[in-house]
C-alpha positions in Angstrom: 0.1 -0.1 0.0 2.7 2.4 0.8 4.5 1.6 -2.5 1.2 2.6 -4.2 1.0 5.7 -2.6 4.5 6.9 -3.1 4.1 6.1 -6.9 0.6 7.5 -6.9 2.4 10.6 -5.4 5.1 10.7 -8.4 2.3 10.6 -11.0 0.2 13.1 -9.5 3.1 15.8 -9.1 3.7 15.0 -13.0 0.3 16.3 -13.5 0.4 19.8 -11.6 -0.8 21.4 -15.1 -4.1 19.3 -14.9 -4.4 19.7 -11.1 -4.2 23.7 -11.5 -6.6 23.3 -14.5 -9.1 21.3 -12.4 -8.9 23.7 -9.6 -10.1 26.3 -11.7 -12.8 24.4 -13.1 -14.2 23.4 -9.7 -13.6 27.2 -8.6 -15.8 28.5 -11.5 -18.2 25.9 -11.1 -18.7 26.7 -7.3 -18.8 30.2 -8.0 -21.4 30.0 -10.5 -23.6 27.4 -8.3 -23.1 29.9 -5.5 -24.4 33.1 -7.4 -27.2 31.2 -8.9 -28.6 30.0 -5.4 -27.8 33.3 -3.8 -29.9 35.3 -6.4 -32.7 32.9 -5.5 -32.5 32.8 -2.0 -31.5 36.4 -1.0 -34.6 38.3 -1.9 -36.5 36.2 -0.2 -34.5 36.2 3.1 -34.8 40.0 2.9 -38.3 39.7 3.9 -37.9 38.0 7.0 -38.9 39.9 10.1 -35.8 41.3 11.5 -36.5 42.6 15.1 -37.8 40.4 17.6 -39.7 38.0 15.1 -43.0 36.4 16.5 -44.1 33.0 15.6 -47.0 34.2 13.4 -44.6 36.6 11.6 -42.1 33.6 10.8 -45.0 31.6 9.9 -46.2 34.3 7.5 -42.7 34.7 6.1 -42.7 30.9 5.1 -46.1 30.8 3.7 -44.8 33.6 1.4 -41.7 32.3 0.4 -43.5 29.1 -0.5 -46.0 30.8 -2.5 -43.1 32.7 -4.6 -41.1 29.5 -5.1 -43.9 27.0 -5.8 -46.8 29.4 -7.2 -44.9 31.9 -9.2 -42.2 31.6 -11.9 -39.5 33.3 -9.7 -37.4 30.2 -9.8 -38.3 29.2 -13.2 -35.0 30.8 -14.9 -32.7 29.9 -12.1 -33.8 26.4 -12.5 -32.9 26.2 -16.1 -29.6 27.9 -15.2 -29.0 25.2 -12.6 -30.0 22.3 -15.2 -27.7 23.9 -17.8 -25.0 23.8 -15.5 -25.3 20.6 -14.2 -25.5 19.3 -17.8 -22.2 21.2 -18.7 -20.6 19.3 -15.6 -21.9 16.0 -17.1 -20.1 16.8 -20.2 -16.9 18.4 -19.1 -16.1 16.3 -16.0 -15.6 12.9 -18.0 -13.5 15.0 -20.6 -11.2 15.7 -17.5 -11.2 12.0 -16.5 -10.4 10.9 -19.9 -7.5 12.6 -20.3 -5.8 12.1 -16.6 -6.7 8.4 -16.6 -5.1 8.1 -20.3 -2.0 10.0 -19.2 -1.5 8.1 -15.8 -1.8 5.0 -17.9 0.9 6.0 -20.6 3.3 7.5 -17.7 4.5 3.9 -17.9 5.3 4.2 -21.4 7.0 7.7 -21.6 8.2 8.6 -18.2 8.1 12.5 -19.1 5.5 15.0 -20.2 1.7 14.1 -20.0 -1.0 13.2 -22.7 -4.0 14.7 -21.5 -5.2 15.9 -24.7 -4.4 12.7 -26.9 -6.2 10.8 -23.8 -9.4 13.3 -24.6 -9.3 12.8 -28.1 -9.0 8.9 -28.0 -10.9 7.8 -25.0 -13.6 10.4 -24.4 -16.9 8.5 -25.5 -16.3 5.2 -23.3 -15.2 7.3 -20.3 -18.2 9.7 -20.9 -20.4 6.6 -20.9 -19.1 4.9 -18.1 -19.7 8.2 -16.1 -23.3 8.8 -16.9 -24.1 5.0 -16.0 -22.3 5.2 -12.8 -24.0 8.7 -12.0 -27.4 7.2 -12.6 -26.8 4.0 -10.5 -25.5 6.5 -7.8 -28.7 8.5 -7.9 -31.1 5.4 -8.2 -31.8 4.9 -4.6 -33.2 8.6 -4.2 -36.4 7.0 -5.8 -36.8 4.9 -2.7 -35.1 7.1 -0.2 -36.3 10.6 -0.9 -40.1 10.1 -0.4 -39.8 8.6 3.0 -37.1 11.3 4.3 -39.5 14.0 2.7 -42.3 12.3 4.6 -40.5 12.1 7.9 -39.3 15.6 7.7 -43.0 16.6 7.9 -43.0 15.7 11.7 -40.0 18.3 12.1 -36.4 17.7 13.0 -36.2 15.2 15.8 -34.2 12.2 17.0 -36.9 10.0 15.6 -36.2 11.7 12.1 -32.6 11.1 12.4 -33.3 7.4 13.3 -35.2 7.0 10.0 -32.6 8.7 7.7 -29.5 7.4 9.3 -29.9 3.8 8.1 -30.9 4.7 4.8 -28.1 7.4 4.4 -25.4 5.0 5.5 -26.5 2.2 2.9 -26.8 4.9 0.1 -23.2 6.0 1.1 -21.9 2.4 0.9 -23.7 2.1 -2.5 -21.9 5.0 -4.0 -18.6 4.3 -2.8 -19.2 0.7 -4.4 -20.2 2.0 -8.0 -17.4 4.7 -7.9 -14.8 1.9 -7.3 -16.2 -0.4 -9.6 -16.6 2.0 -12.6 -13.4 3.5 -12.0 -11.7 0.4 -12.4 -13.7 0.0 -15.5 -12.5 3.4 -17.1 -9.1 2.3 -16.3 -9.8 -0.6 -18.3 -11.2 1.6 -21.1 -8.0 3.9 -21.4 -5.5 1.1 -21.1 -7.0 -0.9 -24.3 -7.5 -3.9 -22.0 -11.3 -3.6 -21.7 -13.8 -2.8 -19.4 -14.8 -6.1 -18.2 -11.1 -7.6 -17.5 -10.5 -4.4 -15.6 -13.7 -4.9 -13.6 -12.9 -8.4 -12.7 -9.4 -7.5 -11.7 -11.1 -5.0 -9.1 -13.2 -7.5 -7.6 -10.4 -10.0 -7.6 -8.0 -7.3 -5.7 -11.1 -5.5 -3.9 -9.6 -5.7 -0.7 -6.3 -3.8 -1.4 -8.0 -1.6 -3.7 -10.8 -0.7 -1.2 -8.5 -0.4 1.6 -6.1 2.3 -0.2 -9.3 4.2 -1.5 -10.5 4.7 2.3 -7.0 5.6 3.4 -6.7 8.3 0.6 -10.4 9.5 1.4 -9.4 9.6 5.1 -6.5 11.7 4.7 -8.7 14.2 2.4 -11.4 14.3 4.9 -8.9 14.7 8.1 -6.9 17.4 6.2 -10.3 19.4 5.4 -11.5 19.0 8.8 -8.2 20.5 10.2 -8.2 23.2 7.8 -11.8 24.0 8.7 -10.9 23.9 12.3 -8.0 26.2 11.9 -10.3 28.7 10.1 -12.5 28.9 12.8 -10.3 29.0 16.0 -7.1 30.7 14.7 -8.6 33.6 12.6 -6.1 35.5 11.0 -4.5 36.5 7.5 -2.6 33.3 7.5 -5.7 30.9 8.6 -7.4 32.9 5.5 -4.8 32.3 3.2 -4.7 28.4 3.9 -8.5 28.2 3.9 -8.7 29.7 0.4 -6.2 27.7 -0.9 -7.0 24.3 0.4 -9.2 23.7 -2.7 -6.0 23.6 -4.6 -4.4 21.2 -2.2 -7.7 19.1 -2.3 -7.4 18.8 -6.1 -4.1 17.7 -5.8 -5.1 15.1 -3.2 -7.8 13.6 -5.6 -5.4 13.4 -8.4 -3.2 11.4 -6.1 -6.0 9.5 -4.7 -6.8 8.2 -8.4 -3.3 7.7 -9.3 -2.7 5.7 -6.2 -5.9 3.6 -7.1 -4.5 3.0 -10.9 -1.2 1.7 -9.6 -2.9 -0.4 -7.3 -4.9 -2.0 -9.9 -2.6 -1.8 -13.0 -1.7 -5.4 -14.7 1.6 -6.1 -13.1 0.4 -5.9 -9.8 -2.3 -8.5 -10.3 -1.5 -11.7 -8.5 
């Protein structure tokens, strides 16, 4: 596992150009989504009773907000904009994945340089198809869980609501992780020319080390994010602000490191 992580770090460091591009992509995406939501919610929040709101005033505010959201066309242009943004993300993200995975594979053929554009040009179709299928499978449990959770939410936030939501949320999270790992291995097979099903079978045979290194890397990302957030809240200052604003770049580097480590764990010459 240590060797896979070290080799994954070397591969990630060679792709700093893509790391910076992904960071800018995530930054632009987050800004656009934030502005869209802010432009929708802020006009409603301005009507919230400011000074000592009574229960009746709060109920009137909620009723008015619900009316404007569901009975008028206030939110319609923003829904179209959000839909367009998500469609753009569904189209662009597989392109970045194709370039990264192809370049990672061919680092063993050519030790220097990256082959990101070549990877996009040659493998974008299978990667995009696999990405769409995996996204649909990840979202599929919402068909069962969301109606039950919405029904439970009508009784208010309470321990009973949390006990009703927690088991389904845990199962859904495990399902997302499983689908992600299996389809990522199939994407590795698509860019290597090996084929998606042989690569899938290899990931099943090596699932324990594959899952272990994935969980370890995800844990590193989560702990580092928690540390940065805690530092920003406790140790206020210019340095903490700089670290907090720069963390998305570090997070992107960690993401590429994770994928490179996973690929190194599954590549053919590591198979038993």
